[in-house]
Steps between C-alpha positions, in 0.01 A plus 500: 500500500856382541606364838839627612708469813401855589127432463530182708698684768235774515224239533683294764558814711120518544478158666536462876777272628291185542328539162829546320667213686203275422517589133876444497463156662204396282717386211272679254736785409713515188876511548511879455205558734659269758828695482319834541288366790813362670674837465199679652481252789872536568463878487232468771733286710296181464699176516436273202655188655252213537375451855686243708320199642390548858724349762366243743506614862805359673683458171558853372757388244280242327174536313231232492596416141863451607390259771291295259789487254727384782292188559587187311244287323144556390237678703299240691188536716552495875137578594153563355224722639146598407557870567774726364564662840610167649745451214642849543533452875706183447710669231574783743604256774724312256659827384560602862683170548710557186313254279404642159138432411223618273122473502339358186135518387402757764352739245300226331357373829424852618322584174288185506476307827329207328820431305699448822414130510543457124854639495606343827485820700771759553846344484810614687806407294866478604814398312577129543823583682296668778219243522620322815538825698161623372334175616657543846355851522155380389513223762596754768209724396256207508618399849453855631868580527451858381182565700499801730455436871236735641644454851834648386333828407355550848137469393 
């Protein structure tokens, strides 16, 4: 059986949108099959542009990757935790303050808690150029500066 553009087009018409898009993005198609799949997806009105990185709240024009690239110097640890949630909470606070940060080793620690001590816990990393501001934020958190006051809520 010879594979032609017409036979590929007939086969690709049988796929639903997500199946065809997944096949197209898999990188497993030949050049001809990729061209035919792209034509079918365009015919269906499906955008083939790669998805854009999600914007950080408060900074709609910059993605997280853009912020990390904007920092100067190597990524350095600003804090270590034994649980991934604590690392993600600090990363979120830093991001809210405009400091780019990432959490390292969270998956490893979550998969095997006993490795937390061996790897030094979950690390929160920031670019060197943001280290001083990140340390200020960590100090404010430790002193209770971001704590909610129950009396202010009327309870």
